[in-house]
MARPA-769474 format. One line per 3 residues: number of its first residue (from 1); their letters; for each residue z negated, y, x of C-alpha. Coordinates in steps of 0.1 Angstrom, whole numbers. Each point is the difference from the previous one (the first is absolute). Example, Ala and Ser with C-alpha at 12.3 -4.5 7.8 and 13.67 -1.06 7.14 Angstrom:
MARPA-769474
1> AS> -78/-45/123; 7/34/14
***
This chain:
MARPA-769474
1> MTK> -288/111/102; 25/-23/19; 19/18/27
4> SKN> 36/6/-9; 25/-22/19; 37/-7/0
7> YVL> 14/-34/-10; 35/-14/1; 10/-26/-26
10> AAG> 31/-20/10; 18/-21/-27; 32/-15/-10
13> GTG> 18/17/-29; -6/-26/-28; -26/4/-28
16> GHM> -21/-28/13; -6/20/32; 1/35/-14
19> VPA> -24/-3/-29; -31/-12/20; 9/26/27
22> AAL> 0/27/-26; -34/-12/-14; -15/1/35
25> AAE> 15/34/6; -17/14/-31; -33/-15/10
28> LIE> 1/14/35; 11/34/-13; -29/0/-25
31> RGH> -23/-6/30; 14/32/17; 24/-16/24
34> RVA> 36/9/7; 27/-27/-5; 36/-4/11
37> LVS> 24/-27/-11; 26/-17/22; 26/-21/-18
40> DDR> 38/-3/-5; 22/20/-23; -11/-20/-31
43> GVR> -36/4/7; -2/37/4; 19/5/-32
46> FPG> -21/-25/-20; -5/16/-35; -34/14/-8
49> LFE> -19/-11/31; 3/23/30; 11/34/-13
52> DIE> -29/19/16; -2/-21/32; 17/7/34
55> THV> 27/-26/4; 22/-11/30; 29/-23/2
58> LPA> 4/-21/32; 28/-24/10; -11/-36/-2
61> GRL> 23/-30/4; -2/-32/-20; 2/-32/18
64> GGG> 30/-21/-10; 37/-4/6; -3/-21/32
67> PLG> -3/13/36; 21/31/-7; -21/9/-30
70> WIK> -32/-5/20; 12/23/27; 9/27/-25
73> AAR> -34/-4/-17; -18/2/33; 18/33/9
76> RMM> -9/15/-34; -36/-11/4; -3/16/34
79> AGR> 16/32/-13; -26/0/-28; -28/-7/24
82> KMA> 11/30/22; 0/23/-30; -34/-13/-11
85> LKF> -15/6/34; 11/36/-2; -13/4/-35
88> FRE> -34/-16/9; -5/23/30; 3/29/-24
91> YRP> -18/-14/-31; -27/-18/20; -9/-27/-26
94> AAV> -34/-17/0; 17/-32/-11; 33/-14/-10
97> IGF> 1/-23/-30; 29/-24/-6; 9/-14/-34
100> GGY> 28/-24/11; 37/3/0; 22/8/30
103> PAM> -3/38/-4; -37/-5/10; 8/-15/33
106> PSL> 9/31/21; -32/18/-9; -21/-30/8
109> MAA> 18/-5/34; -7/37/8; -36/-4/-10
112> FRL> -4/-30/23; 15/20/29; -23/30/-6
115> GIP> -32/-21/-6; -4/14/-35; -20/-24/-23
118> TVI> 21/-20/-24; -5/-18/-33; 25/-20/-20
121> HEQ> -3/-8/-37; 16/-31/-14; 8/2/-37
124> NAV> 12/-36/-5; -16/-34/3; 22/-8/30
127> LGR> -2/22/31; 33/18/2; 24/-1/30
130> VNR> -8/34/14; -37/-4/-4; 2/-34/16
133> HVA> 17/16/30; -27/26/5; -31/-18/-11
136> NKV> -11/-9/35; -1/36/11; -14/19/-30
139> DAI> -37/8/-3; -5/-11/-36; 19/-20/-26
142> ATA> -6/7/-37; 10/-26/-26; 6/0/-37
145> YEK> -9/-37/-5; -29/-21/12; 25/-27/12
148> VER> 31/13/19; 25/-24/14; 11/5/36
151> LQP> -32/19/9; -11/-17/31; -37/-10/5
154> KWA> -3/20/32; 4/32/-21; -28/-8/-24
157> KKT> -26/23/17; 22/31/-5; 11/-10/-35
160> TLV> -15/16/-31; 8/-8/-37; 4/34/-18
163> GNP> 25/-8/-28; 32/18/-8; -4/37/-8
166> VRE> 16/12/-33; 6/34/-15; -30/18/-16
169> AIL> 18/-1/-34; 2/-38/2; -36/-3/12
172> ALR> -12/21/-29; 12/-28/-24; -28/-21/13
175> QRP> -24/21/-21; 21/-4/-32; -5/-31/-22
178> YPM> 27/-26/-4; 20/11/-31; -12/-19/-31
181> LEE> 25/-24/-14; -6/2/-38; 12/-28/-23
184> DGI> 29/20/-13; 2/25/28; 29/6/25
187> FRV> 2/-25/28; 12/20/30; 19/-15/29
190> LVT> 9/18/33; 28/-15/21; 4/14/35
193> GGS> 20/-15/29; 3/29/24; 32/5/20
196> QGA> 2/-35/14; 9/-29/-22; -4/18/-34
199> SIL> 32/-16/-14; -16/-35/-5; -27/16/-22
202> SQV> 27/16/-21; 18/-33/-3; -30/-20/-11
205> VPD> -26/21/-16; 17/11/-33; 8/-36/-9
208> GLA> -34/-12/11; -19/25/-21; 22/-10/-30
211> LLP> -15/-35/3; -35/12/-6; -16/-7/-35
214> THF> 17/20/-27; -31/20/-9; -1/13/36
217> RRR> 36/7/3; -1/21/-32; -28/22/14
220> MQV> 13/2/36; 8/32/18; 16/-3/35
223> THQ> 5/25/28; 25/-15/25; 10/14/34
226> ARP> 35/-12/8; 27/7/25; 27/25/-12
229> EDI> 27/-27/-2; -22/-21/-22; -12/25/-26
232> DRV> 27/-4/-26; -2/-38/0; -38/0/-2
235> RQK> -1/25/-28; 25/-21/-20; -21/-32/6
238> YSE> -32/16/-14; 20/14/-29; 14/-35/-8
241> HGI> -36/-14/0; -14/28/-21; -25/11/27
244> PAE> -5/37/3; 5/9/37; 1/31/22
247> IAT> 23/-6/30; -1/22/31; 10/-2/37
250> YLA> -32/18/11; -34/3/-16; -15/33/12
253> DMP> -31/-4/-22; -10/-34/14; -38/7/-4
256> EQL> 4/6/-37; 24/-30/-4; -27/-22/16
259> AWA> -27/16/-22; 15/-13/-32; 15/-33/12
262> HVV> -15/-32/-13; 22/-22/23; 21/10/31
265> IAR> 29/-21/12; 8/10/36; 9/-10/36
268> AGA> -30/-6/23; 4/29/25; -31/12/17
271> STI> -2/33/-19; 6/-17/-34; -28/-25/6
274> AEL> -23/28/11; 7/21/-31; -3/-30/-24
277> TAA> -34/-9/15; -12/36/1; 8/5/-36
280> GRP> -9/-35/-11; 32/-11/-17; 11/-36/-6
283> AIL> 33/-9/14; 29/-24/3; 11/1/37
286> VPY> 34/-10/13; -1/3/38; 32/13/16
289> PSA> 13/-30/20; 18/21/26; -31/19/10
292> ADD> -7/-4/37; -21/-31/7; -2/-6/-37
295> HQT> -29/24/0; 2/7/-38; -9/-36/-8
298> ANA> -31/4/23; -8/34/-16; -2/-17/-35
301> REM> -24/-28/9; -33/19/-2; 7/16/-34
304> TAA> 14/-33/-14; -29/-21/13; -25/24/-16
307> GGA> 18/-4/-34; 13/35/-3; 37/-10/4
310> RTI> 24/-29/-3; 26/-4/27; 35/-14/-5
313> DQR> 22/-10/29; 34/17/-5; 17/-34/1
316> QFT> -20/-10/-31; 3/35/-17; 16/-8/-33
319> PTE> -5/15/-35; -19/-32/-11; -23/1/31
322> LAK> -7/37/-5; -10/-5/-36; -21/-30/9
325> QIQ> -19/19/28; -6/31/-22; -16/-23/-26
328> RLG> -21/-17/26; -12/34/13; -11/8/-35
331> LDT> 14/15/-32; -33/6/-17; -25/28/5
334> EGL> -26/-21/18; 25/-17/23; 17/32/10
337> EAA> -33/19/6; -13/-29/21; 32/0/21
340> AAR> -2/38/4; -36/-3/13; 11/-27/24
343> AKS> 28/22/13; -24/29/4; -24/-23/20
346> CGR> 26/-2/27; 4/38/3; -16/19/29
349> ANA> -8/34/-14; -13/15/32; 30/-9/22
352> ARD> 10/36/9; -37/9/8; -5/-31/21
355> LAN> 33/4/19; -9/37/7; -35/-11/12
358> LVE> 17/-25/23; 24/26/13; -28/25/7
361> SVD> -20/-27/18; 27/-8/26; 12/35/7
364> APW> -10/19/31; 3/36/13; 34/7/14
367> ESA> -17/7/34; -6/-38/3; 38/-4/1
370> GLG> 4/26/27; 12/-25/26; 27/-12/-24
373> LAN> 9/35/-8; 5/8/37; 21/-31/5
376> AAT> 21/8/-31; 6/35/12; 13/-14/33
379> EGA> 21/-25/-18; 14/26/-23; 9/22/29
382> AA> 18/-28/17; 19/-11/-31
***
């Protein structure tokens, strides 16, 4: 039996960071370890992910706003680092795992100071800003894609492809067959844009679906996630087109929604791609153009190249183009099943297991960080 150890997961408060952190936490706890989460106010309150896990909020500045903003950010980072040092001396983590986002930085800085082993996980196909900043110092880098932009060759030896961990309920869909599309059966479409940039989907998708062949439009059932300010307009659009649609601001039952969907229309966030490829669902992807380093466009490439998705640049995202790409993806049983299989071929079902294995391989007994602990104690006394 594996000896029980303590681990700290440090992550920014968005779903793209929190979902894989929660999946790793579940895997480590299943192995008998103890886990604590360090994040911001959003992260520790993320619904349905960390209710039974010890959580801590540390101050962390976000770079920006010119020289004055940088100074304020540095002060907050150092305050967060000081709090992390105190916490780590008490908690004695075997390793600290960063998932990106500025709230992860103070914990990683404290780990470097103490000599605690560190791992970072990059969910996107472009190495994020915080992960780029710490990549030289960490012991291991875990990636979700085989090709990751801004990942320097000198880091290759400590880089491992593990994939992007997803929730167990999503992973379970991998064992369920793609829903059969019968000749006169319901054609189910799921539209999800998340919190960022969902309005463009609400503007384009209802009119685009209305351009599909009549026999599909008559059998279509849509579930559409929309921003609160868009709901009434979206509902009216679907009603005008005679398309049955359920409109909601939040889809609490996402695993079940994915289970019955024949086609998904979505942004190309890291967690979205991971869930689509885990479940094996064909998709129309519209990368969010304001994402840092245009990482959503990079995220969509693997799934699109495999034939499991079609990608539309937002500048070309019109009702006509949407209808065209859905038809190219496939509107017959064989075409959709083939696209579903290609989507699933990009999924990495063992991501949580492989990431946990990597974490366990780099960790070390706290005693090995004794020198750092002594130094930190001195530093804490002097602060």
